[in-house]
Each structure stands twice: as structure tokens, then as C-alpha cells.
MIPA-742776 format. One line per 2 residues: their letters; for each residue x, y, z of N, C-alpha, C. Coordinates in nm, 3 decimals. Layout:
! residues N
a	X:Y:Z:X:Y:Z:X:Y:Z; ...
***
This chain:
! residues 274
mp	-0.932:-1.528:2.257:-0.986:-1.625:2.354:-0.913:-1.606:2.488; -0.987:-1.581:2.598:-0.923:-1.566:2.729:-0.865:-1.697:2.777
ti	-0.766:-1.688:2.865:-0.709:-1.809:2.923:-0.813:-1.877:3.011; -0.825:-2.009:2.996:-0.921:-2.088:3.073:-0.843:-2.156:3.185
rr	-0.883:-2.128:3.307:-0.806:-2.178:3.421:-0.808:-2.329:3.428; -0.923:-2.391:3.403:-0.926:-2.536:3.412:-1.035:-2.595:3.322
aa	-1.009:-2.719:3.281:-1.103:-2.794:3.198:-1.090:-2.942:3.235; -1.190:-3.019:3.199:-1.187:-3.163:3.227:-1.243:-3.238:3.108
id	-1.186:-3.356:3.082:-1.235:-3.443:2.976:-1.252:-3.583:3.033; -1.370:-3.640:3.010:-1.399:-3.778:3.049:-1.404:-3.862:2.922
fg	-1.302:-3.945:2.902:-1.294:-4.029:2.783:-1.370:-4.159:2.808; -1.500:-4.159:2.778:-1.581:-4.279:2.795:-1.564:-4.375:2.680
it	-1.618:-4.496:2.696:-1.608:-4.596:2.590:-1.684:-4.553:2.466; -1.802:-4.493:2.487:-1.887:-4.453:2.376:-1.881:-4.304:2.349
nt	-1.885:-4.223:2.457:-1.888:-4.077:2.443:-1.774:-4.012:2.521; -1.731:-3.898:2.471:-1.633:-3.816:2.540:-1.703:-3.689:2.587
dv	-1.696:-3.661:2.717:-1.762:-3.545:2.776:-1.658:-3.442:2.818; -1.686:-3.316:2.787:-1.592:-3.207:2.813:-1.659:-3.103:2.901
lv	-1.586:-3.056:3.000:-1.636:-2.952:3.090:-1.527:-2.845:3.101; -1.564:-2.719:3.076:-1.468:-2.609:3.078:-1.521:-2.499:3.168
et	-1.433:-2.448:3.253:-1.471:-2.336:3.340:-1.413:-2.207:3.286; -1.501:-2.113:3.255:-1.461:-1.982:3.205:-1.533:-1.874:3.285
dg	-1.456:-1.789:3.350:-1.513:-1.680:3.431:-1.614:-1.732:3.533; -1.582:-1.847:3.594:-1.666:-1.903:3.698:-1.787:-1.980:3.649
al	-1.811:-1.978:3.517:-1.925:-2.051:3.461:-1.875:-2.179:3.392; -1.959:-2.283:3.393:-1.923:-2.410:3.332:-1.989:-2.426:3.196
rh	-1.911:-2.468:3.099:-1.963:-2.505:2.967:-1.933:-2.652:2.945; -2.026:-2.721:2.881:-1.999:-2.862:2.855:-2.048:-2.900:2.717
wm	-1.982:-3.000:2.659:-2.024:-3.056:2.532:-1.979:-3.202:2.525; -2.034:-3.272:2.428:-2.009:-3.415:2.414:-1.984:-3.447:2.268
lp	-1.902:-3.548:2.244:-1.881:-3.599:2.108:-1.849:-3.748:2.116; -1.866:-3.822:2.008:-1.837:-3.965:2.012:-1.690:-3.992:2.041
sr	-1.663:-4.097:2.117:-1.525:-4.134:2.148:-1.462:-4.206:2.029; -1.340:-4.169:1.998:-1.265:-4.239:1.894:-1.118:-4.203:1.909
gv	-1.034:-4.298:1.876:-0.890:-4.274:1.882:-0.835:-4.275:2.024; -0.705:-4.270:2.033:-0.633:-4.269:2.161:-0.625:-4.126:2.213
pd	-0.646:-4.102:2.343:-0.639:-3.965:2.397:-0.497:-3.912:2.405; -0.439:-3.880:2.290:-0.307:-3.818:2.287:-0.325:-3.667:2.269
ea	-0.215:-3.593:2.248:-0.224:-3.448:2.240:-0.314:-3.403:2.124; -0.305:-3.471:2.011:-0.387:-3.434:1.896:-0.535:-3.455:1.925
rv	-0.568:-3.565:1.993:-0.707:-3.594:2.024:-0.761:-3.496:2.126; -0.682:-3.464:2.228:-0.724:-3.367:2.330:-0.751:-3.232:2.263
aa	-0.660:-3.190:2.176:-0.678:-3.061:2.106:-0.805:-3.061:2.022; -0.832:-3.173:1.955:-0.951:-3.183:1.870:-1.079:-3.181:1.953
vl	-1.077:-3.248:2.068:-1.194:-3.252:2.156:-1.226:-3.112:2.209; -1.122:-3.040:2.249:-1.143:-2.904:2.299:-1.188:-2.810:2.186
ae	-1.129:-2.827:2.069:-1.164:-2.742:1.955:-1.310:-2.757:1.914; -1.367:-2.874:1.944:-1.509:-2.897:1.914:-1.597:-2.793:1.983
gg	-1.551:-2.743:2.098:-1.625:-2.641:2.171:-1.565:-2.502:2.154; -1.475:-2.488:2.056:-1.416:-2.357:2.029:-1.307:-2.318:2.126
va	-1.244:-2.416:2.190:-1.139:-2.390:2.288:-1.006:-2.441:2.235; -0.902:-2.358:2.242:-0.768:-2.398:2.201:-0.694:-2.458:2.321
la	-0.626:-2.569:2.300:-0.552:-2.634:2.407:-0.455:-2.537:2.473; -0.390:-2.452:2.396:-0.292:-2.358:2.450:-0.354:-2.256:2.545
dv	-0.485:-2.238:2.539:-0.553:-2.141:2.625:-0.599:-2.202:2.758; -0.573:-2.333:2.778:-0.614:-2.400:2.901:-0.494:-2.412:2.993
ea	-0.507:-2.359:3.114:-0.397:-2.367:3.210:-0.380:-2.509:3.266; -0.491:-2.570:3.309:-0.484:-2.703:3.370:-0.597:-2.789:3.316
la	-0.564:-2.913:3.286:-0.662:-3.007:3.231:-0.668:-3.133:3.317; -0.788:-3.171:3.358:-0.808:-3.297:3.429:-0.860:-3.399:3.327
at	-0.799:-3.515:3.323:-0.840:-3.619:3.228:-0.872:-3.746:3.303; -0.984:-3.809:3.267:-1.024:-3.933:3.331:-1.087:-4.025:3.228
gg	-1.097:-4.153:3.262:-1.161:-4.250:3.174:-1.069:-4.302:3.066; -1.105:-4.416:3.009:-1.030:-4.473:2.897:-0.883:-4.489:2.927
rs	-0.800:-4.446:2.832:-0.655:-4.457:2.847:-0.593:-4.321:2.880; -0.669:-4.239:2.951:-0.621:-4.105:2.986:-0.497:-4.110:3.074
re	-0.479:-4.222:3.146:-0.362:-4.234:3.234:-0.231:-4.231:3.155; -0.239:-4.254:3.024:-0.118:-4.254:2.941:-0.077:-4.114:2.895
lp	-0.159:-4.013:2.926:-0.124:-3.877:2.889:-0.003:-3.829:2.970; 0.080:-3.742:2.915:0.195:-3.690:2.990:0.152:-3.584:3.091
dh	0.247:-3.536:3.170:0.218:-3.434:3.271:0.184:-3.299:3.211; 0.234:-3.274:3.090:0.206:-3.147:3.021:0.178:-3.174:2.874
lg	0.083:-3.100:2.821:0.060:-3.095:2.677:0.089:-2.951:2.635; 0.208:-2.929:2.581:0.251:-2.792:2.557:0.264:-2.720:2.689
st	0.197:-2.607:2.704:0.202:-2.530:2.829:0.091:-2.570:2.926; 0.006:-2.664:2.888:-0.109:-2.703:2.971:-0.071:-2.815:3.067
rv	-0.091:-2.790:3.197:-0.066:-2.894:3.296:-0.178:-2.997:3.291; -0.139:-3.124:3.297:-0.237:-3.233:3.290:-0.238:-3.310:3.421
er	-0.355:-3.328:3.476:-0.371:-3.413:3.593:-0.459:-3.531:3.556; -0.406:-3.650:3.572:-0.481:-3.772:3.542:-0.558:-3.814:3.667
vg	-0.688:-3.821:3.655:-0.774:-3.850:3.770:-0.833:-3.990:3.752; -0.815:-4.074:3.852:-0.873:-4.208:3.847:-1.024:-4.201:3.828
em	-1.077:-4.293:3.750:-1.219:-4.286:3.717:-1.307:-4.302:3.840; -1.269:-4.386:3.934:-1.351:-4.404:4.053:-1.355:-4.277:4.137
aa	-1.241:-4.210:4.147:-1.237:-4.084:4.220:-1.320:-3.977:4.151; -1.315:-3.975:4.017:-1.394:-3.877:3.942:-1.543:-3.903:3.958
ig	-1.583:-4.030:3.951:-1.725:-4.066:3.968:-1.772:-4.031:4.109; -1.694:-4.071:4.209:-1.733:-4.047:4.347:-1.739:-3.900:4.382
rg	-1.636:-3.826:4.344:-1.633:-3.682:4.375:-1.742:-3.608:4.298; -1.761:-3.645:4.172:-1.867:-3.582:4.093:-2.004:-3.608:4.154
gq	-2.026:-3.729:4.203:-2.152:-3.761:4.268:-2.175:-3.678:4.393; -2.071:-3.662:4.473:-2.084:-3.580:4.594:-2.122:-3.436:4.560
ia	-2.060:-3.381:4.457:-2.090:-3.244:4.417:-2.233:-3.233:4.365; -2.271:-3.327:4.280:-2.405:-3.324:4.221:-2.514:-3.342:4.327
ar	-2.487:-3.429:4.426:-2.585:-3.456:4.531:-2.574:-3.359:4.648; -2.468:-3.278:4.646:-2.441:-3.184:4.755:-2.428:-3.258:4.888
ie	-2.352:-3.366:4.882:-2.328:-3.448:5.000:-2.177:-3.462:5.020; -2.129:-3.428:5.139:-1.987:-3.439:5.167:-1.959:-3.541:5.278
ae	-2.029:-3.526:5.391:-1.997:-3.608:5.508:-2.066:-3.744:5.504; -2.188:-3.748:5.453:-2.266:-3.872:5.454:-2.218:-3.967:5.344
pl	-2.206:-4.098:5.374:-2.169:-4.194:5.270:-2.269:-4.190:5.155; -2.218:-4.205:5.033:-2.300:-4.196:4.913:-2.257:-4.306:4.817
lv	-2.355:-4.376:4.760:-2.326:-4.471:4.653:-2.355:-4.401:4.521; -2.252:-4.389:4.438:-2.266:-4.326:4.307:-2.259:-4.436:4.202
vs	-2.365:-4.449:4.124:-2.372:-4.556:4.024:-2.366:-4.493:3.885; -2.258:-4.523:3.814:-2.236:-4.467:3.681:-2.294:-4.561:3.576
cg	-2.398:-4.515:3.508:-2.468:-4.595:3.408:-2.423:-4.550:3.269; -2.323:-4.618:3.217:-2.270:-4.585:3.086:-2.274:-4.706:2.995
sg	-2.168:-4.731:2.922:-2.161:-4.850:2.837:-2.168:-4.976:2.923; -2.106:-4.969:3.041:-2.122:-5.068:3.147:-2.167:-4.992:3.270
ta	-2.170:-5.058:3.385:-2.221:-4.994:3.507:-2.122:-5.014:3.620; -2.086:-4.903:3.688:-1.992:-4.909:3.800:-2.056:-4.846:3.923
av	-2.045:-4.912:4.038:-2.097:-4.861:4.164:-1.979:-4.821:4.252; -1.975:-4.694:4.291:-1.863:-4.639:4.368:-1.913:-4.588:4.503
aa	-1.851:-4.636:4.610:-1.883:-4.587:4.744:-1.797:-4.465:4.772; -1.864:-4.352:4.800:-1.794:-4.227:4.831:-1.812:-4.198:4.980
rg	-1.702:-4.201:5.052:-1.703:-4.170:5.195:-1.599:-4.063:5.219; -1.643:-3.939:5.232:-1.548:-3.830:5.246:-1.460:-3.822:5.123
ae	-1.328:-3.826:5.143:-1.234:-3.821:5.031:-1.189:-3.958:4.986; -1.260:-4.062:5.031:-1.226:-4.198:4.991:-1.330:-4.251:4.894
ya	-1.282:-4.305:4.781:-1.370:-4.353:4.676:-1.328:-4.495:4.637; -1.423:-4.588:4.643:-1.389:-4.727:4.616:-1.494:-4.790:4.525
hi	-1.445:-4.862:4.424:-1.534:-4.940:4.339:-1.576:-5.063:4.417; -1.707:-5.077:4.439:-1.752:-5.188:4.525:-1.841:-5.288:4.451
sg	-1.888:-5.252:4.333:-1.968:-5.346:4.256:-1.990:-5.288:4.116; -2.065:-5.361:4.037:-2.096:-5.316:3.901:-2.142:-5.432:3.816
ta	-2.165:-5.404:3.691:-2.205:-5.507:3.597:-2.162:-5.465:3.457; -2.134:-5.565:3.375:-2.101:-5.537:3.235:-2.224:-5.500:3.154
vg	-2.342:-5.513:3.215:-2.467:-5.476:3.148:-2.485:-5.325:3.157; -2.512:-5.263:3.043:-2.531:-5.118:3.040:-2.572:-5.073:2.901
gg	-2.531:-4.951:2.866:-2.567:-4.896:2.735:-2.509:-4.975:2.619; -2.389:-5.030:2.639:-2.329:-5.113:2.534:-2.414:-5.236:2.507
tl	-2.466:-5.296:2.613:-2.555:-5.412:2.600:-2.680:-5.374:2.521; -2.738:-5.259:2.557:-2.858:-5.211:2.490:-2.834:-5.194:2.340
qv	-2.720:-5.136:2.305:-2.691:-5.111:2.164:-2.667:-5.241:2.086; -2.587:-5.331:2.142:-2.554:-5.454:2.070:-2.676:-5.543:2.055
lg	-2.752:-5.563:2.162:-2.872:-5.645:2.151:-2.978:-5.577:2.066; -2.978:-5.444:2.068:-3.069:-5.371:1.979:-3.037:-5.398:1.833
rl	-2.909:-5.399:1.801:-2.869:-5.430:1.663:-2.910:-5.572:1.624; -2.890:-5.667:1.715:-2.919:-5.808:1.685:-3.070:-5.836:1.679
ll	-3.146:-5.774:1.769:-3.287:-5.806:1.781:-3.379:-5.710:1.706; -3.333:-5.585:1.688:-3.420:-5.482:1.630:-3.367:-5.421:1.502
gt	-3.242:-5.454:1.470:-3.182:-5.396:1.350:-3.135:-5.254:1.367; -3.124:-5.206:1.491:-3.072:-5.072:1.517:-2.994:-5.071:1.648
ad	-2.882:-4.998:1.647:-2.803:-4.979:1.768:-2.821:-4.837:1.822; -2.914:-4.761:1.764:-2.938:-4.623:1.806:-3.017:-4.624:1.937
pr	-2.959:-4.579:2.048:-3.030:-4.583:2.176:-3.161:-4.505:2.174; -3.162:-4.392:2.103:-3.284:-4.311:2.098:-3.396:-4.386:2.024
ai	-3.359:-4.456:1.919:-3.459:-4.533:1.844:-3.514:-4.648:1.929; -3.426:-4.714:2.004:-3.469:-4.823:2.093:-3.561:-4.768:2.202
da	-3.523:-4.653:2.257:-3.603:-4.589:2.360:-3.743:-4.554:2.307; -3.750:-4.498:2.187:-3.879:-4.460:2.128:-3.966:-4.582:2.103
la	-3.906:-4.691:2.056:-3.981:-4.815:2.036:-4.033:-4.870:2.169; -3.945:-4.871:2.268:-3.982:-4.927:2.399:-4.097:-4.850:2.462
at	-4.103:-4.719:2.437:-4.209:-4.636:2.495:-4.347:-4.677:2.445; -4.354:-4.741:2.328:-4.483:-4.783:2.272:-4.508:-4.932:2.290
gd	-4.412:-5.002:2.351:-4.424:-5.147:2.364:-4.468:-5.191:2.503; -4.487:-5.322:2.517:-4.528:-5.383:2.644:-4.427:-5.493:2.677
rn	-4.352:-5.475:2.786:-4.250:-5.574:2.823:-4.311:-5.712:2.844; -4.435:-5.717:2.892:-4.497:-5.847:2.915:-4.540:-5.915:2.786
gv	-4.518:-5.846:2.673:-4.536:-5.912:2.544:-4.426:-6.013:2.517; -4.310:-5.997:2.587:-4.198:-6.092:2.570:-4.154:-6.154:2.702
dl	-4.179:-6.085:2.814:-4.136:-6.134:2.945:-4.246:-6.220:3.009; -4.205:-6.307:3.098:-4.300:-6.376:3.185:-4.303:-6.305:3.319
al	-4.423:-6.274:3.368:-4.440:-6.211:3.499:-4.461:-6.318:3.604; -4.448:-6.279:3.731:-4.473:-6.374:3.839:-4.614:-6.432:3.831
gd	-4.710:-6.349:3.790:-4.846:-6.399:3.776:-4.858:-6.510:3.674; -4.775:-6.503:3.568:-4.775:-6.609:3.467:-4.715:-6.738:3.521
vv	-4.617:-6.724:3.608:-4.540:-6.841:3.653:-4.600:-6.906:3.777; -4.634:-6.824:3.877:-4.683:-6.881:4.003:-4.826:-6.839:4.035
ga	-4.883:-6.753:3.951:-5.021:-6.714:3.969:-5.044:-6.601:4.067; -4.938:-6.546:4.125:-4.951:-6.438:4.224:-4.815:-6.372:4.245
gi	-4.814:-6.268:4.328:-4.689:-6.205:4.364:-4.615:-6.286:4.470; -4.492:-6.244:4.499:-4.411:-6.310:4.602:-4.352:-6.202:4.692
gl	-4.384:-6.207:4.820:-4.329:-6.108:4.913:-4.365:-5.967:4.872; -4.261:-5.883:4.854:-4.282:-5.744:4.815:-4.316:-5.730:4.667
lh	-4.299:-5.836:4.591:-4.312:-5.829:4.445:-4.455:-5.865:4.404; -4.518:-5.774:4.327:-4.655:-5.799:4.284:-4.657:-5.893:4.163
ad	-4.775:-5.935:4.125:-4.790:-6.036:4.020:-4.738:-5.990:3.885; -4.732:-5.858:3.863:-4.686:-5.805:3.734:-4.534:-5.796:3.725
tt	-4.463:-5.825:3.834:-4.318:-5.817:3.834:-4.257:-5.923:3.742; -4.151:-5.884:3.672:-4.086:-5.976:3.579:-4.030:-6.098:3.652
av	-4.064:-6.214:3.602:-4.009:-6.339:3.657:-3.897:-6.392:3.569; -3.916:-6.385:3.435:-3.816:-6.433:3.340:-3.810:-6.335:3.223
nf	-3.696:-6.267:3.211:-3.679:-6.177:3.096:-3.685:-6.256:2.966; -3.769:-6.213:2.874:-3.788:-6.277:2.743:-3.839:-6.421:2.755
gr	-3.890:-6.456:2.872:-3.934:-6.594:2.895:-4.056:-6.634:2.815; -4.140:-6.538:2.778:-4.261:-6.572:2.703:-4.226:-6.627:2.565
ig	-4.118:-6.576:2.507:-4.077:-6.622:2.375:-4.033:-6.768:2.380; -3.972:-6.809:2.491:-3.930:-6.948:2.505:-4.045:-7.043:2.533
re	-4.151:-6.990:2.591:-4.265:-7.075:2.629:-4.368:-7.086:2.516; -4.386:-6.978:2.441:-4.493:-6.974:2.341:-4.435:-6.956:2.201
af	-4.497:-7.019:2.103:-4.453:-7.008:1.964:-4.524:-6.889:1.899; -4.458:-6.775:1.894:-4.515:-6.656:1.831:-4.403:-6.561:1.792
ep	-4.434:-6.465:1.709:-4.336:-6.366:1.663:-4.367:-6.234:1.733; -4.288:-6.194:1.832:-4.318:-6.070:1.905:-4.296:-5.947:1.818
gr	-4.369:-5.840:1.850:-4.351:-5.714:1.779:-4.224:-5.643:1.821; -4.172:-5.555:1.735:-4.046:-5.485:1.763:-4.057:-5.397:1.887
ad	-4.172:-5.333:1.905:-4.189:-5.245:2.022:-4.183:-5.326:2.152; -4.245:-5.444:2.153:-4.241:-5.528:2.274:-4.100:-5.581:2.299
ia	-4.029:-5.614:2.192:-3.889:-5.658:2.209:-3.807:-5.545:2.270; -3.826:-5.423:2.219:-3.753:-5.308:2.272:-3.787:-5.286:2.419
ag	-3.915:-5.297:2.455:-3.955:-5.280:2.595:-3.892:-5.388:2.682; -3.887:-5.512:2.632:-3.825:-5.619:2.707:-3.675:-5.598:2.723
lv	-3.611:-5.546:2.620:-3.466:-5.520:2.625:-3.434:-5.411:2.725; -3.510:-5.302:2.721:-3.491:-5.193:2.817:-3.513:-5.244:2.960
tl	-3.615:-5.327:2.978:-3.644:-5.384:3.110:-3.528:-5.470:3.159; -3.474:-5.553:3.073:-3.362:-5.639:3.108:-3.242:-5.558:3.157
vg	-3.206:-5.456:3.081:-3.091:-5.372:3.117:-3.120:-5.292:3.244; -3.237:-5.229:3.248:-3.271:-5.145:3.363:-3.284:-5.222:3.492
qt	-3.348:-5.339:3.487:-3.363:-5.419:3.609:-3.230:-5.471:3.659; -3.142:-5.508:3.570:-3.010:-5.556:3.611:-2.935:-5.446:3.684
ig	-2.936:-5.325:3.628:-2.868:-5.212:3.692:-2.933:-5.181:3.827; -3.066:-5.179:3.831:-3.136:-5.147:3.954:-3.105:-5.245:4.066
li	-3.106:-5.374:4.035:-3.079:-5.475:4.138:-2.935:-5.470:4.186; -2.840:-5.453:4.093:-2.700:-5.440:4.133:-2.683:-5.321:4.226
ti	-2.750:-5.210:4.194:-2.741:-5.088:4.274:-2.793:-5.110:4.415; -2.912:-5.166:4.427:-2.972:-5.187:4.558:-2.890:-5.284:4.642
na	-2.846:-5.392:4.583:-2.768:-5.491:4.658:-2.634:-5.433:4.702; -2.573:-5.352:4.617:-2.444:-5.289:4.653:-2.463:-5.193:4.769
ar	-2.569:-5.114:4.765:-2.594:-5.018:4.874:-2.618:-5.090:5.006; -2.696:-5.197:5.001:-2.723:-5.273:5.123:-2.597:-5.339:5.178
aq	-2.514:-5.392:5.089:-2.391:-5.458:5.133:-2.296:-5.359:5.200; -2.301:-5.233:5.156:-2.213:-5.131:5.212:-2.279:-5.047:5.321
si	-2.406:-5.078:5.353:-2.483:-5.002:5.454:-2.488:-4.853:5.419; -2.510:-4.824:5.292:-2.521:-4.686:5.244:-2.667:-4.658:5.210
nr	-2.718:-4.548:5.263:-2.859:-4.515:5.245:-2.886:-4.420:5.129; -2.787:-4.341:5.090:-2.807:-4.243:4.983:-2.747:-4.297:4.853
il	-2.826:-4.294:4.747:-2.784:-4.349:4.618:-2.807:-4.245:4.510; -2.706:-4.222:4.427:-2.718:-4.128:4.316:-2.682:-4.199:4.186
li	-2.769:-4.189:4.088:-2.745:-4.245:3.956:-2.691:-4.138:3.863; -2.584:-4.170:3.791:-2.527:-4.077:3.695:-2.503:-4.152:3.564
gr	-2.464:-4.080:3.461:-2.429:-4.144:3.334:-2.528:-4.113:3.224; -2.478:-4.118:3.100:-2.558:-4.077:2.985:-2.671:-4.174:2.953
ll	-2.663:-4.298:3.001:-2.772:-4.393:2.977:-2.903:-4.342:3.035; -2.893:-4.258:3.139:-3.013:-4.205:3.204:-3.084:-4.101:3.119
dl	-3.025:-4.060:3.008:-3.092:-3.968:2.916:-3.208:-4.036:2.844; -3.214:-4.170:2.851:-3.322:-4.245:2.787:-3.435:-4.262:2.889
pt	-3.551:-4.199:2.866:-3.660:-4.203:2.965:-3.706:-4.344:3.002; -3.718:-4.433:2.904:-3.767:-4.568:2.935:-3.667:-4.645:3.020
lq	-3.537:-4.624:2.995:-3.434:-4.692:3.071:-3.429:-4.639:3.214; -3.433:-4.506:3.227:-3.434:-4.447:3.361:-3.555:-4.496:3.440
da	-3.671:-4.502:3.375:-3.792:-4.547:3.441:-3.779:-4.692:3.487; -3.718:-4.777:3.404:-3.701:-4.919:3.440:-3.614:-4.933:3.565
il	-3.509:-4.852:3.575:-3.421:-4.858:3.692:-3.495:-4.810:3.816; -3.563:-4.697:3.805:-3.631:-4.639:3.920:-3.743:-4.729:3.971
kv	-3.808:-4.803:3.881:-3.914:-4.894:3.923:-3.861:-5.005:4.012; -3.737:-5.046:3.990:-3.677:-5.147:4.077:-3.663:-5.091:4.218
gg	-3.619:-4.967:4.228:-3.611:-4.903:4.359:-3.747:-4.899:4.426; -3.851:-4.867:4.349:-3.987:-4.863:4.404:-4.032:-4.997:4.455
ly	-3.998:-5.104:4.384:-4.037:-5.239:4.427:-3.980:-5.274:4.564; -3.856:-5.229:4.588:-3.787:-5.266:4.712:-3.787:-5.153:4.816
gv	-3.862:-5.046:4.788:-3.871:-4.938:4.884:-3.742:-4.862:4.903; -3.661:-4.852:4.798:-3.532:-4.783:4.804:-3.537:-4.660:4.713
tl	-3.497:-4.545:4.765:-3.496:-4.422:4.687:-3.370:-4.414:4.602; -3.388:-4.404:4.471:-3.276:-4.387:4.378:-3.288:-4.247:4.318
dv	-3.191:-4.162:4.347:-3.192:-4.026:4.294:-3.113:-4.020:4.164; -3.160:-3.937:4.071:-3.091:-3.916:3.943:-3.028:-3.778:3.946
ap	-2.899:-3.770:3.915:-2.827:-3.643:3.918:-2.878:-3.549:3.809; -2.877:-3.418:3.834:-2.900:-3.323:3.725:-2.787:-3.336:3.624
np	-2.819:-3.327:3.495:-2.717:-3.344:3.390:-2.629:-3.466:3.419; -2.690:-3.584:3.427:-2.616:-3.703:3.473:-2.498:-3.741:3.386
gy	-2.499:-3.705:3.258:-2.390:-3.743:3.169:-2.259:-3.673:3.196; -2.262:-3.560:3.269:-2.141:-3.481:3.289:-2.083:-3.491:3.430
vt	-2.140:-3.578:3.512:-2.099:-3.582:3.653:-1.956:-3.633:3.670; -1.914:-3.731:3.591:-1.776:-3.782:3.604:-1.676:-3.674:3.564
al	-1.705:-3.600:3.457:-1.618:-3.490:3.417:-1.615:-3.382:3.526; -1.730:-3.359:3.590:-1.737:-3.262:3.699:-1.646:-3.303:3.815
ga	-1.650:-3.432:3.849:-1.564:-3.481:3.955:-1.417:-3.465:3.922; -1.380:-3.491:3.796:-1.241:-3.473:3.754:-1.201:-3.326:3.763
ly	-1.291:-3.237:3.721:-1.261:-3.093:3.723:-1.227:-3.046:3.863; -1.301:-3.095:3.961:-1.280:-3.048:4.098:-1.165:-3.116:4.169
hl	-1.090:-3.198:4.095:-0.964:-3.249:4.148:-0.849:-3.156:4.115; -0.874:-3.056:4.031:-0.769:-2.961:3.995:-0.753:-2.855:4.104
***
């Protein structure tokens, strides 16, 4: 195995993402997060992709409790990268934006909005609603915490089977919002005595999570006077969830861009701090 000049690991709450540079090319893989990121865990995470820790010259670590790692693991130099800096820098690289202010919104187990201005990265907003919310409410309401299963159900469901739209409440749209816009998430269940179908519940759940993220994103961008917005994070791998977020942007006339390979952007940002 040739010596690998640099690698990066993003220790997320749910998933751990790995990015390795070999001969100028990037390789990446993912595995479920578990345990404390100590030397044994780092070695195991790298070994998952066939890489030995001893063959890595420099490792960037971000997320979770990565700040507790020492400066060296054996002969490998370790640089601990703050998560906001990793998110912001990764967003700039993915969007190919350096000088212009950029809002990078990381959609993971929770949601973090980071303002990237040159080499300055600041957490300016966010919400505890995210993939973790989707999984837990999915378990309670649908009997599954599998995001892919929830996504597949939602794709066949109708959110208005459980939600109340503005047309239901006031009989018309309001301002920029048309009559079909959600007025009360899951409000139909509270108003009417019926047993909703699982697919409609899934569609309502995806809508709840996606709309919350979308509104937080738009309001954060406006508060910071930032015009460019990039969405990153593994939650965007779910088509129905990504669609729910983007529809919020459409309602308010705001362009929300999705990064290529959105799940690896934070690891990418950490890598380029080496």
C-alpha cells in the first residue's frame, strides 16, 4: 500500500464519512457511527476502505468528539478541524465559490447553517429538526426508522392526506403562498376523525422536516444578506426530502443549490485544511 499523503474523517452523529487522497484522486466511503473516535476507531474506519492508519501521513478529523484526538496517532499527524470550518470550506469547494459570501446548510441528523465569507466561517442558525427527527418520528408513527423506507412510502403518499392546506383553512392562498401550501402540519388528523394511511403519514413527515429546514435556510440567508445558498449533507440523498426543501425555495423565489455528493462535503472541507 503506497503512503497516502492526506485523509479526512467526518464523525457524524449517525454516519461517519471518510475521504482519502491517493495519487491526486479522491476515494470516499461511509459507515455507521459508533464508539468514541480514538486510535482504534480511526484505524477501523480507515481499514473499512482498505487503508492502514500507518500509511496515512496526515489526517484531518472533524465532527463528534474528534477534538479529543491527540496530535499524532502513531506516525500519522492529526489535525482537528472545527465542524463549522469544515462545513463552510467544503461548501466553498463544492460550489466553486471563494470571494462571494455563501450560506452552507448541512442537513444531517440536525441542521446547521454556516456563513462562509472568505476564510471566515460562522454558525449563524440551524434547527434540531433533521434526519434524526425523521428517523425517530418514523419509528413512532410508521414502525420504521429506516430513512429509505420512509422515503419510499412518502413517494407514494399525499401530504394533504394529513396536513391542512391554506385552502382548507382560509379558502385561498396568502401573498406568495398558493392555496395548496401547508398551513398546519398534520392538522387534518386533529380536525377530522379518521385513520390516515402510512404513505400519507410518511409524506406528511417528510414535508414537516423538509419545510422546517427550508424556512430556516431562507430566513438565515436573508438575515445575513447572503444570496448564494448551498445544501449539503446525507439527508439530501432522500429524493422526497430534497424535493420538500427545494419546494420551499420555489415558494419564496429563492434558489437553493444542492452540492454534488452532498454527504461528503464536510469531510472535503476538513481535507483541504491540511
